[in-house]
Backbone as CSV, one residue per row, in Angstrom:
resi,resn,N_x,N_y,N_z,CA_x,CA_y,CA_z,C_x,C_y,C_z
1,UNK,1.034,-1.405,-0.041,-0.033,-0.097,-0.198,0.490,1.421,-0.125
2,UNK,2.227,1.187,1.131,3.155,2.390,1.268,3.261,2.590,-0.737
3,UNK,3.979,1.608,-1.059,4.636,1.880,-2.576,3.300,2.597,-3.413
4,UNK,2.533,1.819,-3.212,1.627,2.160,-4.391,0.830,4.106,-3.958
5,UNK,0.999,4.394,-2.297,0.529,5.751,-2.480,1.912,6.505,-3.179
6,UNK,3.368,6.118,-2.884,4.255,7.282,-2.965,3.945,7.101,-4.798
7,UNK,4.131,5.885,-5.820,4.126,6.089,-6.794,2.812,6.831,-7.462
8,UNK,1.883,7.006,-7.088,0.483,7.691,-7.341,1.157,8.989,-7.127
9,UNK,1.384,9.286,-5.680,1.716,10.700,-4.843,3.034,11.576,-6.276
10,UNK,3.636,10.468,-6.518,4.846,11.009,-7.460,4.256,11.120,-8.608
11,UNK,3.231,10.612,-9.462,2.405,10.906,-10.439,1.735,11.728,-10.378
12,UNK,0.775,12.312,-9.424,-0.116,13.382,-9.431,1.020,14.436,-9.328
13,UNK,2.413,14.676,-8.744,2.817,15.688,-8.412,3.380,16.611,-9.741
14,UNK,3.286,15.520,-10.574,3.990,15.905,-11.847,3.586,17.353,-12.506
15,UNK,1.687,17.546,-12.550,1.316,18.451,-13.511,1.642,19.762,-12.021
16,UNK,1.821,19.595,-11.363,1.861,20.350,-9.860,2.959,20.959,-10.421
17,UNK,4.166,20.340,-10.278,5.458,21.072,-10.049,5.706,21.630,-11.484
18,UNK,5.457,21.452,-12.253,5.654,21.960,-14.400,4.628,23.342,-13.732
19,UNK,3.248,23.205,-13.464,2.801,24.655,-12.993,3.327,25.585,-12.690
20,UNK,3.686,25.033,-11.315,4.066,25.736,-10.552,5.830,26.136,-10.323
21,UNK,6.244,25.463,-10.678,7.546,26.050,-11.514,7.425,27.148,-12.555
22,UNK,6.579,27.175,-13.605,6.243,28.368,-14.412,5.848,29.635,-13.774
23,UNK,4.736,29.669,-12.243,4.744,30.455,-11.700,5.707,31.022,-10.762
24,UNK,6.204,29.890,-10.316,7.704,30.847,-9.765,8.608,31.479,-10.787
25,UNK,8.499,31.334,-11.886,9.042,32.301,-12.673,9.054,33.392,-12.807
26,UNK,7.532,33.705,-13.153,7.072,34.491,-13.638,6.917,35.398,-12.293
27,UNK,6.466,34.609,-11.076,6.494,35.698,-9.950,7.922,36.055,-10.168
28,UNK,9.133,35.467,-9.854,10.869,36.513,-9.719,10.547,37.404,-10.997
29,UNK,9.777,37.537,-11.544,9.652,38.784,-12.522,8.572,39.857,-12.057
30,UNK,8.288,39.566,-11.488,7.196,40.308,-10.719,5.740,40.846,-11.116
31,UNK,5.122,38.966,-11.706,3.768,38.953,-11.819,3.558,37.420,-11.216
32,UNK,2.351,37.531,-11.099,1.374,36.577,-10.166,0.906,35.835,-10.852
33,UNK,0.740,34.737,-11.247,0.060,34.507,-12.474,-0.768,33.600,-12.052
34,UNK,-2.106,33.790,-12.184,-3.541,33.632,-11.014,-4.308,32.540,-12.941
35,UNK,-3.484,32.811,-13.705,-4.256,31.764,-14.929,-3.486,30.728,-15.380
36,UNK,-3.008,30.074,-14.011,-1.966,28.960,-14.181,-3.196,27.445,-14.921
37,UNK,-4.277,27.638,-14.242,-5.180,26.704,-14.477,-5.489,27.041,-16.449
38,UNK,-5.768,27.898,-16.595,-6.144,28.255,-18.096,-4.873,27.364,-18.958
39,UNK,-3.595,28.207,-18.716,-3.008,27.398,-19.486,-2.583,25.669,-19.560
40,UNK,-2.808,25.017,-18.190,-2.871,23.704,-17.948,-4.235,23.082,-18.832
41,UNK,-5.135,23.599,-18.891,-6.629,23.053,-19.564,-5.889,23.273,-21.010
42,UNK,-5.515,24.468,-21.799,-5.203,24.161,-23.088,-4.368,23.263,-23.510
43,UNK,-3.619,23.273,-22.462,-2.122,21.955,-22.826,-2.491,21.199,-22.704
44,UNK,-3.734,20.644,-21.813,-3.616,19.353,-21.919,-5.111,18.950,-23.526
45,UNK,-6.182,20.020,-23.576,-6.296,19.929,-24.786,-5.744,20.061,-26.144
46,UNK,-4.958,20.627,-26.184,-3.885,20.375,-27.926,-2.697,19.002,-27.722
47,UNK,-2.635,18.854,-26.381,-1.629,17.525,-26.327,-2.847,16.605,-26.613
48,UNK,-4.002,16.225,-25.762,-4.643,15.227,-26.223,-5.079,15.279,-27.873
49,UNK,-5.657,16.043,-28.397,-6.015,16.157,-29.900,-4.958,16.336,-30.808
50,UNK,-3.530,16.705,-31.002,-2.638,16.482,-31.574,-1.977,14.968,-31.580
51,UNK,-1.831,14.467,-30.314,-1.727,13.113,-30.342,-1.919,12.104,-30.585
52,UNK,-3.651,12.309,-30.823,-5.145,11.463,-31.907,-4.648,12.088,-33.041
53,UNK,-4.649,12.666,-33.285,-4.686,13.306,-34.432,-3.521,12.212,-35.558
54,UNK,-1.695,12.742,-34.228,-0.912,11.798,-34.993,-0.570,10.324,-34.477
55,UNK,-1.028,10.040,-33.619,-0.579,9.529,-32.918,0.690,9.011,-32.565
56,UNK,1.455,10.495,-31.634,2.729,10.721,-31.263,2.916,11.102,-30.253
57,UNK,2.970,10.802,-29.080,2.678,11.723,-27.436,4.165,12.523,-27.346
58,UNK,5.055,12.878,-28.845,6.103,13.956,-28.207,5.388,14.559,-28.833
59,UNK,4.487,14.802,-29.803,4.074,15.751,-30.770,3.454,16.220,-29.758
60,UNK,2.102,15.509,-29.760,1.439,16.131,-28.147,1.732,16.916,-27.665
61,UNK,2.389,16.523,-27.041,2.964,17.442,-26.144,3.791,18.580,-26.429
62,UNK,4.463,18.456,-27.398,4.847,19.737,-28.110,3.817,20.700,-28.354
63,UNK,2.704,20.329,-29.102,1.814,20.739,-29.457,1.005,22.034,-27.714
64,UNK,0.929,21.071,-26.816,0.909,22.126,-25.656,1.233,22.750,-25.305
65,UNK,2.574,22.516,-25.483,3.916,23.147,-24.873,3.703,24.584,-25.578
66,UNK,3.701,24.470,-26.809,3.245,25.545,-27.748,1.990,26.173,-27.862
67,UNK,0.935,25.489,-27.546,-0.625,26.068,-26.710,-0.228,27.363,-25.926
68,UNK,0.820,26.935,-24.813,0.555,27.602,-23.147,1.261,28.286,-23.478
69,UNK,2.499,28.315,-24.302,3.483,29.405,-24.139,2.573,30.618,-25.257
70,UNK,1.677,30.351,-26.123,1.282,31.327,-26.661,-0.306,31.975,-25.344
71,UNK,-0.860,31.568,-24.866,-1.631,31.868,-23.819,-0.823,32.502,-22.590
72,UNK,-0.194,32.094,-22.235,0.869,32.844,-21.424,1.641,34.116,-21.980
73,UNK,2.156,34.528,-23.340,1.456,35.541,-23.951,0.913,36.419,-23.920
74,UNK,0.423,36.087,-24.571,-1.168,36.806,-24.440,-1.743,37.498,-22.955
75,UNK,-1.966,36.325,-22.035,-2.395,37.156,-20.859,-1.059,37.829,-20.094
76,UNK,0.279,37.809,-20.898,1.308,38.365,-19.990,1.123,39.993,-20.928
77,UNK,0.843,39.730,-21.943,0.542,41.535,-22.931,-0.513,41.734,-21.853
78,UNK,-1.580,41.508,-21.852,-2.512,42.370,-21.257,-2.380,42.684,-19.531
79,UNK,-1.555,42.476,-18.519,-0.636,42.831,-18.142,0.156,43.572,-18.043
80,UNK,1.303,43.591,-18.271,2.688,44.758,-19.126,2.340,45.722,-20.321
81,UNK,1.516,45.433,-21.510,1.290,46.593,-22.225,0.312,47.281,-21.824
82,UNK,-0.838,46.625,-21.478,-2.229,47.249,-21.325,-2.694,47.793,-19.809
83,UNK,-1.776,47.424,-19.155,-1.962,47.780,-17.726,-2.710,47.253,-16.923
84,UNK,-3.342,45.883,-17.383,-4.090,45.122,-16.265,-3.854,45.012,-15.410
85,UNK,-4.355,44.716,-14.152,-4.456,44.237,-12.978,-4.258,42.509,-12.893
86,UNK,-3.144,42.217,-12.485,-2.494,41.109,-12.439,-3.577,39.465,-11.893
87,UNK,-4.616,40.170,-11.504,-5.440,39.419,-10.006,-6.495,39.318,-11.056
88,UNK,-7.309,40.310,-11.907,-8.078,40.369,-12.498,-7.821,39.478,-13.917
89,UNK,-7.282,40.217,-14.344,-6.736,39.948,-15.675,-6.342,38.202,-15.574
90,UNK,-5.682,37.419,-14.375,-6.160,35.971,-14.708,-6.771,34.984,-13.926
91,UNK,-7.794,36.047,-13.317,-8.795,35.206,-12.735,-9.850,35.506,-14.675
92,UNK,-10.203,36.464,-15.070,-10.831,36.608,-16.432,-10.289,35.795,-17.641
93,UNK,-8.800,35.401,-17.398,-8.259,34.431,-18.070,-8.944,33.238,-18.168
94,UNK,-8.774,32.704,-17.027,-10.055,31.496,-16.725,-11.039,31.476,-16.926
95,UNK,-11.808,32.470,-16.799,-12.776,31.912,-17.163,-13.414,32.148,-18.370
96,UNK,-12.441,33.264,-19.364,-12.961,32.827,-20.417,-12.286,31.826,-21.265
97,UNK,-10.696,30.678,-20.858,-10.459,29.768,-21.676,-11.336,28.685,-21.323
98,UNK,-11.661,28.766,-19.963,-12.750,27.463,-19.766,-14.034,27.602,-20.758
99,UNK,-14.677,28.563,-20.994,-15.749,29.112,-21.694,-15.328,28.954,-23.224
100,UNK,-14.372,28.866,-23.644,-14.147,28.628,-25.191,-13.654,27.674,-25.500
101,UNK,-13.027,26.591,-24.226,-13.278,25.035,-24.327,-14.164,24.406,-24.109
102,UNK,-15.174,24.811,-23.309,-16.571,24.155,-23.410,-17.558,24.308,-25.004
103,UNK,-17.517,25.406,-25.441,-17.803,25.676,-26.844,-17.421,24.789,-27.728
104,UNK,-15.840,24.646,-27.589,-14.914,24.086,-28.636,-15.106,22.597,-28.595
105,UNK,-15.560,21.997,-27.291,-16.322,20.515,-27.066,-16.913,20.520,-27.582
106,UNK,-18.352,21.256,-27.658,-19.651,21.013,-28.007,-19.634,21.080,-29.129
107,UNK,-19.060,22.182,-30.077,-19.508,22.659,-31.276,-18.136,22.139,-32.237
108,UNK,-17.114,22.116,-32.023,-16.530,21.400,-32.651,-16.377,19.869,-32.941
109,UNK,-16.308,19.432,-31.344,-16.783,17.592,-31.078,-17.515,16.970,-30.793
110,UNK,-18.808,18.029,-30.938,-19.892,17.331,-30.633,-20.190,16.591,-29.029
111,UNK,-19.719,17.189,-28.815,-19.740,16.010,-26.902,-19.103,16.948,-25.907
112,UNK,-20.291,16.453,-25.164,-20.333,18.183,-23.536,-19.235,17.320,-22.399
113,UNK,-18.188,18.165,-21.836,-17.251,17.380,-20.356,-16.630,16.690,-21.081
114,UNK,-16.255,15.210,-21.669,-15.184,14.090,-21.824,-15.345,14.187,-22.974
115,UNK,-14.116,13.994,-23.398,-13.885,14.135,-25.181,-12.806,12.740,-25.154
116,UNK,-12.521,11.651,-25.691,-12.414,10.595,-26.078,-11.579,10.800,-27.176
117,UNK,-10.454,10.346,-27.407,-9.820,10.794,-28.861,-9.491,9.358,-29.139
118,UNK,-9.692,9.166,-30.334,-9.278,7.874,-30.773,-7.784,7.637,-31.308
119,UNK,-6.722,7.147,-31.119,-5.420,7.130,-31.737,-4.910,7.238,-30.839
120,UNK,-5.398,8.522,-29.794,-4.270,9.231,-28.894,-3.446,8.249,-28.031
121,UNK,-1.883,8.186,-28.456,-0.767,7.912,-27.696,-0.515,8.219,-26.554
122,UNK,-0.477,7.406,-25.112,-0.164,8.315,-24.103,1.832,8.403,-23.758
123,UNK,1.767,9.143,-22.281,3.089,9.085,-22.320,3.630,7.558,-22.181
124,UNK,4.729,7.148,-22.278,5.235,5.636,-21.941,5.587,5.815,-21.017
125,UNK,5.639,4.527,-19.749,6.268,4.842,-18.999,7.771,3.713,-19.071
126,UNK,8.518,4.697,-18.583,9.995,3.805,-18.390,10.411,2.597,-17.013
127,UNK,10.442,1.333,-17.473,10.516,0.169,-16.591,12.128,0.259,-16.157
128,UNK,12.550,0.561,-15.149,14.067,0.234,-14.870,14.437,-1.179,-14.361
129,UNK,15.237,-2.212,-15.264,14.952,-3.009,-15.406,15.830,-3.235,-13.598
130,UNK,15.223,-4.396,-12.530,16.086,-4.761,-11.476,15.407,-3.529,-10.497
131,UNK,15.016,-2.766,-10.792,14.118,-1.602,-10.183,13.528,-1.516,-9.662
132,UNK,12.091,-1.831,-10.329,10.532,-1.934,-10.128,10.896,-2.934,-9.168
133,UNK,11.065,-3.639,-8.827,10.404,-4.521,-8.074,10.709,-4.620,-6.537
134,UNK,12.148,-3.625,-6.552,12.480,-3.413,-5.385,11.686,-2.539,-4.330
135,UNK,11.259,-2.385,-3.253,10.346,-1.877,-2.341,10.566,-0.204,-2.278
136,UNK,9.653,0.805,-2.355,10.087,2.044,-2.110,10.805,2.344,-3.030
137,UNK,11.977,1.758,-3.386,12.895,2.288,-4.579,12.111,2.182,-5.749
138,UNK,11.481,1.132,-6.608,10.925,1.301,-7.716,9.623,2.128,-7.177
139,UNK,8.734,2.337,-6.458,7.966,3.228,-6.383,8.460,4.231,-6.998
140,UNK,9.878,4.892,-5.909,10.365,6.470,-6.768,10.505,6.566,-8.218
141,UNK,11.453,5.784,-8.646,11.922,5.873,-10.003,11.460,5.171,-10.894
142,UNK,11.139,4.085,-10.715,10.560,2.843,-11.937,9.035,3.511,-12.452
143,UNK,8.717,3.215,-13.381,7.375,3.240,-13.790,7.018,4.555,-13.736
144,UNK,7.926,5.547,-14.020,7.456,6.666,-14.384,7.633,7.500,-15.985
145,UNK,7.293,8.595,-16.150,6.927,9.008,-18.128,8.025,9.593,-18.308
146,UNK,7.813,10.316,-19.166,9.592,11.262,-19.330,8.736,13.118,-18.733
147,UNK,7.842,13.203,-18.874,7.513,14.626,-17.719,8.280,14.547,-16.372
148,UNK,7.825,13.285,-15.799,8.660,13.047,-14.572,9.801,13.600,-14.407
149,UNK,10.431,13.051,-15.465,12.247,13.120,-15.421,12.872,14.529,-16.010
150,UNK,11.808,15.273,-16.841,11.650,16.396,-17.326,11.402,17.116,-15.754
151,UNK,11.091,17.249,-14.774,10.867,17.607,-13.540,12.001,17.436,-12.907
152,UNK,12.504,16.526,-12.609,13.547,16.105,-11.843,15.226,16.989,-12.418
153,UNK,15.230,16.945,-13.432,15.776,17.849,-14.780,15.448,19.466,-13.976
154,UNK,14.520,19.968,-14.335,14.545,21.447,-14.109,14.796,21.773,-13.114
155,UNK,14.310,21.033,-12.402,14.095,21.727,-10.725,16.093,22.075,-10.392
156,UNK,16.733,21.555,-10.277,18.446,21.973,-10.416,18.541,22.802,-11.290
157,UNK,18.152,22.702,-12.093,18.644,23.467,-13.873,18.216,24.952,-13.987
158,UNK,16.697,25.542,-13.294,16.289,26.885,-12.583,16.907,27.251,-11.734
159,UNK,17.212,26.674,-11.100,17.933,26.543,-9.453,19.145,27.653,-9.909
160,UNK,19.384,26.988,-10.573,21.275,27.241,-11.093,21.198,28.583,-11.636
161,UNK,20.000,28.426,-12.749,19.999,29.579,-13.981,19.615,30.723,-13.167
162,UNK,18.383,30.931,-12.222,17.392,31.776,-11.978,19.146,32.440,-10.720
163,UNK,20.007,31.916,-10.245,20.990,32.553,-9.355,22.280,32.406,-10.292
164,UNK,22.324,32.064,-11.089,23.689,32.482,-11.897,24.152,32.828,-13.521
165,UNK,23.146,32.786,-13.834,22.804,33.228,-15.344,22.468,34.277,-15.382
166,UNK,23.100,35.482,-16.180,22.584,36.311,-16.653,20.991,36.651,-16.649
167,UNK,20.266,35.908,-17.583,18.752,35.831,-17.543,18.228,35.536,-15.882
168,UNK,19.103,34.940,-15.355,18.027,34.742,-13.874,18.729,36.274,-13.313
169,UNK,19.631,36.583,-12.986,19.517,37.976,-12.607,19.250,39.069,-12.747
170,UNK,18.742,39.537,-14.413,17.797,40.155,-14.976,16.342,39.970,-14.806
171,UNK,15.926,38.749,-14.234,14.535,38.220,-13.896,14.374,39.079,-12.511
172,UNK,15.296,38.418,-11.764,14.954,38.398,-10.346,15.103,40.112,-9.804
173,UNK,15.766,40.836,-10.757,16.079,42.316,-10.780,14.435,43.002,-11.185
174,UNK,14.148,42.516,-12.322,12.582,42.961,-12.532,11.958,42.887,-11.194
175,UNK,11.727,41.840,-11.235,10.560,41.266,-9.853,10.972,42.079,-9.102
176,UNK,12.006,42.461,-8.159,12.494,43.359,-7.498,12.082,44.553,-7.481
177,UNK,12.564,45.640,-8.278,12.360,47.058,-9.139,12.002,47.091,-9.890
178,UNK,11.295,46.904,-10.849,10.802,47.288,-12.183,11.208,48.771,-12.188
179,UNK,11.388,49.925,-11.464,11.919,51.107,-12.163,13.202,51.275,-11.709
180,UNK,14.258,50.767,-10.884,15.544,50.481,-10.921,16.313,49.827,-11.735
181,UNK,15.585,48.712,-12.817,15.627,47.904,-13.249,15.751,48.485,-14.598
182,UNK,14.733,49.314,-15.093,14.391,50.061,-16.163,15.616,51.162,-16.269
183,UNK,15.867,51.582,-14.761,16.541,52.958,-15.296,18.093,52.646,-15.124
184,UNK,18.230,51.317,-15.244,19.717,50.550,-15.616,19.686,50.116,-17.063
185,UNK,18.776,50.219,-17.744,18.473,49.657,-19.261,17.980,48.274,-19.559
186,UNK,17.606,47.966,-18.166,16.858,47.007,-18.983,15.594,46.809,-19.351
187,UNK,15.248,46.024,-20.695,13.844,46.533,-20.904,13.069,45.231,-19.622
188,UNK,12.546,45.618,-19.425,11.408,44.654,-17.885,10.626,44.637,-18.394
189,UNK,10.030,44.972,-19.979,8.024,44.704,-20.086,8.600,43.544,-20.777
190,UNK,9.900,43.194,-21.988,10.111,42.165,-22.638,10.603,40.926,-21.478
191,UNK,11.508,41.444,-20.420,11.826,40.427,-19.874,10.396,39.493,-18.741
192,UNK,9.436,40.182,-18.473,8.400,39.771,-17.845,6.957,39.039,-19.140
193,UNK,7.219,39.563,-19.894,6.653,38.843,-21.266,7.675,37.245,-21.372
194,UNK,8.611,37.418,-21.537,9.182,36.437,-21.985,9.214,35.014,-20.471
195,UNK,8.937,35.997,-19.132,8.820,35.074,-17.690,6.980,34.245,-18.354
196,UNK,6.080,35.294,-18.901,5.334,34.663,-19.197,4.814,33.879,-20.049
197,UNK,5.493,34.164,-20.912,5.398,32.644,-21.889,6.397,31.257,-21.430
198,UNK,7.210,31.509,-20.623,8.001,30.003,-20.096,6.542,29.874,-18.885
199,UNK,5.855,30.700,-18.674,4.692,30.448,-17.229,4.062,29.061,-18.208
200,UNK,3.316,30.107,-19.312,2.230,29.353,-19.928,2.966,28.415,-20.099
201,UNK,3.944,28.186,-20.769,4.291,26.444,-21.564,4.792,24.997,-20.569
202,UNK,5.207,25.899,-19.430,5.659,24.725,-18.328,4.128,24.134,-17.835
203,UNK,3.210,25.139,-17.185,1.676,25.039,-17.255,1.474,24.212,-18.217
204,UNK,1.359,24.771,-19.463,0.627,23.553,-20.219,1.261,22.168,-19.926
205,UNK,2.287,22.063,-20.533,3.004,20.865,-20.187,2.242,19.853,-19.104
206,UNK,1.937,20.977,-17.551,1.527,20.324,-16.691,0.255,19.261,-17.145
207,UNK,-0.382,20.611,-17.867,-2.039,19.940,-18.593,-1.750,18.370,-19.475
208,UNK,-0.851,19.155,-20.156,-0.200,17.266,-21.022,0.184,16.221,-20.130
209,UNK,0.852,15.869,-19.217,0.651,15.122,-18.098,-0.424,14.982,-17.377
210,UNK,-1.568,15.436,-17.423,-2.624,15.263,-16.984,-3.710,14.044,-18.371
211,UNK,-3.544,15.043,-19.142,-4.143,14.205,-20.418,-3.254,13.208,-21.446
212,UNK,-2.274,13.219,-20.938,-1.291,12.201,-21.639,-1.268,11.153,-20.732
213,UNK,-0.888,11.590,-19.827,0.046,10.479,-18.494,-1.067,9.777,-17.870
214,UNK,-1.978,10.828,-16.773,-2.919,10.376,-15.853,-3.598,9.556,-16.405
215,UNK,-4.830,10.377,-17.700,-5.988,9.922,-17.598,-5.956,9.422,-18.572
216,UNK,-5.408,9.528,-19.699,-5.971,9.428,-21.128,-6.668,9.932,-21.724
217,UNK,-7.191,11.234,-21.554,-8.373,12.016,-22.413,-8.327,13.150,-21.552
218,UNK,-9.592,13.843,-22.304,-9.689,15.065,-21.976,-10.958,15.263,-20.804
219,UNK,-10.957,15.869,-20.098,-12.384,16.014,-19.578,-11.880,17.679,-18.836
220,UNK,-13.168,18.684,-19.767,-13.371,20.330,-19.156,-12.852,20.772,-18.134
221,UNK,-12.902,19.600,-17.101,-12.850,20.184,-15.801,-11.614,19.224,-14.774
222,UNK,-10.844,18.930,-15.990,-9.736,17.811,-15.566,-8.739,18.506,-14.844
223,UNK,-8.577,19.629,-14.991,-7.672,20.409,-13.796,-8.254,20.961,-12.395
224,UNK,-9.275,20.777,-12.284,-10.040,20.876,-10.796,-8.953,21.774,-9.403
225,UNK,-8.794,22.400,-10.236,-8.328,23.753,-9.183,-6.933,23.569,-9.435
226,UNK,-6.497,22.531,-9.699,-4.881,22.232,-9.620,-3.753,23.877,-9.787
227,UNK,-4.350,24.783,-10.860,-3.534,25.980,-10.833,-3.478,26.721,-9.732
228,UNK,-4.330,26.815,-9.192,-4.766,27.198,-7.770,-3.568,26.682,-6.621
229,UNK,-3.749,24.987,-6.924,-2.859,24.125,-6.138,-1.208,24.957,-6.053
230,UNK,-1.034,24.886,-7.725,0.453,25.099,-8.148,0.724,26.504,-7.650
231,UNK,-0.376,27.309,-7.316,-0.136,29.235,-7.121,0.487,28.842,-5.357
232,UNK,-0.523,27.979,-4.779,0.082,28.097,-3.724,1.256,26.894,-3.145
233,UNK,1.393,26.126,-4.184,3.049,25.490,-4.107,4.088,26.815,-3.899
234,UNK,4.359,27.431,-5.165,5.199,28.287,-5.670,5.223,29.618,-4.284
235,UNK,4.078,29.567,-3.668,4.022,31.085,-2.608,4.270,30.272,-1.612
236,UNK,4.315,29.469,-1.454,4.724,28.326,0.199,6.328,27.976,-0.195
237,UNK,6.524,27.966,-1.613,8.378,27.654,-1.747,9.022,29.241,-2.224
238,UNK,8.175,29.968,-1.915,9.128,31.437,-1.840,9.406,31.280,-3.446
239,UNK,8.924,30.847,-4.645,9.237,31.055,-5.704,10.492,30.493,-5.979
240,UNK,11.314,29.879,-5.199,12.388,29.195,-5.457,11.936,27.659,-6.059
241,UNK,13.080,27.098,-6.733,12.324,25.861,-7.600,12.381,24.177,-6.725
242,UNK,13.761,24.107,-5.503,13.377,23.045,-4.841,12.768,22.638,-3.489
243,UNK,11.645,24.273,-3.072,11.035,24.222,-2.141,9.641,24.319,-3.043
244,UNK,9.300,24.741,-3.967,8.141,24.887,-4.722,7.710,23.583,-5.262
245,UNK,8.744,22.620,-5.763,8.801,21.101,-5.788,8.414,20.394,-4.925
246,UNK,9.251,20.448,-3.678,8.716,19.657,-2.674,7.265,20.043,-2.000
247,UNK,6.936,21.489,-1.964,5.544,21.209,-1.840,4.745,20.833,-2.734
248,UNK,4.769,20.448,-3.972,3.835,20.241,-4.717,3.719,18.198,-4.800
249,UNK,5.104,17.876,-3.830,5.128,16.484,-4.137,4.026,16.133,-2.277
250,UNK,4.274,17.343,-1.931,3.449,17.348,-0.720,1.513,17.268,-0.676
251,UNK,1.474,18.215,-1.606,-0.063,18.144,-2.093,-0.483,16.752,-3.174
252,UNK,0.521,16.107,-3.647,0.308,15.463,-4.563,0.239,13.912,-3.967
253,UNK,0.756,13.926,-2.762,0.734,13.131,-0.960,-0.623,13.076,-0.891
254,UNK,-1.247,13.882,-0.820,-2.651,14.067,0.176,-3.693,13.978,-1.029
255,UNK,-3.467,14.719,-2.664,-4.475,14.200,-3.623,-4.577,12.450,-3.590
256,UNK,-3.222,11.487,-3.270,-2.954,9.685,-3.658,-3.458,9.584,-2.425
257,UNK,-3.396,10.406,-0.798,-4.217,9.838,-0.492,-5.577,9.520,-0.009
258,UNK,-5.985,10.450,-0.522,-7.461,10.641,-0.512,-8.095,9.867,-1.728
259,UNK,-7.330,9.667,-2.628,-7.812,8.359,-3.850,-7.450,7.205,-2.785
260,UNK,-6.908,7.082,-2.540,-6.984,5.689,-1.788,-8.034,5.494,-0.387
261,UNK,-7.714,6.550,0.601,-9.446,6.594,1.030,-10.092,6.072,0.641
262,UNK,-10.497,6.703,-0.405,-11.851,6.480,-1.405,-12.353,4.928,-1.194
263,UNK,-11.308,4.559,-1.963,-11.373,3.136,-2.799,-11.316,1.941,-1.440
264,UNK,-11.146,2.385,-0.253,-10.731,1.877,0.760,-12.218,1.747,1.166
265,UNK,-12.650,2.711,1.387,-14.429,2.859,2.203,-14.625,2.979,4.140
266,UNK,-15.039,3.250,3.984,-15.429,3.295,5.603,-15.313,4.809,5.368
267,UNK,-14.746,5.955,4.669,-14.989,7.266,4.961,-15.717,7.948,3.861
268,UNK,-16.274,9.124,4.507,-17.387,10.219,3.717,-16.515,10.526,2.406
269,UNK,-16.840,9.844,0.826,-16.108,10.617,-0.225,-15.942,12.095,-0.497
270,UNK,-17.217,12.582,0.288,-17.465,14.080,0.058,-15.985,14.821,0.611
271,UNK,-16.135,14.290,2.127,-15.132,14.682,3.130,-13.538,14.365,2.838
272,UNK,-13.425,13.237,2.363,-12.240,12.682,1.703,-11.726,13.530,0.699
273,UNK,-12.413,13.821,-0.139,-11.914,14.734,-1.289,-11.715,15.613,-1.319
274,UNK,-11.845,16.501,-0.060,-11.321,17.661,0.559,-9.845,17.477,0.556
275,UNK,-9.464,16.411,1.003,-8.493,16.476,1.727,-6.987,17.596,0.987
276,UNK,-6.978,17.027,-0.288,-5.924,18.030,-0.383,-5.917,19.597,-0.422
277,UNK,-6.961,19.990,-0.526,-7.101,21.539,-0.607,-7.037,22.006,1.086
278,UNK,-7.807,20.660,1.798,-7.444,21.307,3.306,-5.928,21.528,3.250
279,UNK,-4.908,20.652,3.064,-3.655,20.515,3.113,-2.986,22.255,2.609
280,UNK,-3.622,22.320,1.459,-3.713,23.616,0.657,-3.484,24.827,1.906
281,UNK,-4.475,24.955,2.553,-5.353,25.690,3.103,-4.412,26.051,4.641
282,UNK,-3.548,24.432,4.984,-3.060,24.963,6.345,-2.031,25.206,5.460
283,UNK,-0.941,25.496,5.012,-0.246,25.405,4.574,0.269,26.646,4.223
284,UNK,-0.789,27.443,3.290,-0.839,28.655,4.014,-0.802,29.318,4.272
285,UNK,-2.111,28.821,5.584,-1.967,29.349,7.013,0.139,29.648,7.531
286,UNK,0.224,27.776,7.481,1.791,28.278,8.233,2.744,29.009,7.529
287,UNK,2.048,29.278,6.423,3.380,29.956,5.492,3.004,31.608,6.109
288,UNK,1.810,32.039,5.954,1.328,32.977,7.165,1.759,33.556,7.808
289,UNK,1.909,32.393,8.787,2.392,32.900,10.513,4.025,32.660,10.210
290,UNK,4.913,32.031,9.304,6.501,32.230,8.862,6.788,33.285,8.510
291,UNK,6.001,34.032,7.311,6.282,35.290,7.021,6.286,36.378,8.463
292,UNK,4.789,36.330,9.005,4.812,36.951,10.403,5.743,37.130,11.315
293,UNK,6.282,35.689,11.559,7.289,35.832,12.211,8.783,36.308,11.783
294,UNK,9.512,36.454,11.020,9.970,36.752,10.227,10.092,38.466,10.225
295,UNK,8.443,38.765,9.700,8.592,40.672,10.101,9.017,40.910,11.216
296,UNK,7.888,40.086,12.444,8.144,40.449,13.827,9.750,40.275,14.187
297,UNK,10.674,39.761,13.666,11.931,39.651,14.668,13.242,40.948,13.754
298,UNK,12.138,41.088,12.408,13.372,42.415,11.735,12.519,43.683,12.680
299,UNK,11.669,43.812,12.698,11.109,45.223,14.034,12.039,45.235,15.210
300,UNK,12.135,44.127,15.398,12.337,43.944,17.119,13.621,44.490,17.384
């Protein structure tokens, strides 16, 4: 049972990690991305449709990534160029994308809610010989798809880039003070738009992980608030890649646990299904307490 929960938790963490890393990059540039949910759903749809049309999961993933980059860029332009409020724009973008996708499903595919695509190729599972049957270790690293391993690579790479590269320094400078960065000659709006494109692309890959990895179909409600959970994760991790990813794994664990408890029975399904979101509220409360304590120590 422990191995099953660990394996499920890591699988369920992948969409969160990808979306949260994208949101963390955008936050480092000075923009809180509330539209992660929309980018995830867009990526999930395009990934599923292209995978079904071509019979190739890699082309589906690339299509989802590109679609997310486009939506991320569009949303960023509304914030940076048209000076829209980032919270209002993000929430409005989510609503518009949900409405457009619902219309496309009904008008273009003749379905409502769930789209099952013939010929859809799911993400392959990579079994490691000699490891798959080892307790705990097998659940940790065997039977995982390429996007899981992408997350493993992305976390240290992004941590290094944000700290040591010219791009990372300019990104952090823009987020710290747009006025000061502009006075130094940095093109802050372009930097923020670039961060928005990356955020949209990574969040869309998180959606691809859902449609091509976790479930193998598309549903207009399949993200189920995961974009907001990802937002909570990078807030808890203070937009640092490793703490952000660990927060996603924690939320993934509670998601896997509630699924397991529902299959066991003896618990109210309505109550158990709220477990991951209760975990989010608790983590945010602890984060607020931590920030308050840190501020109090600075003032004393």
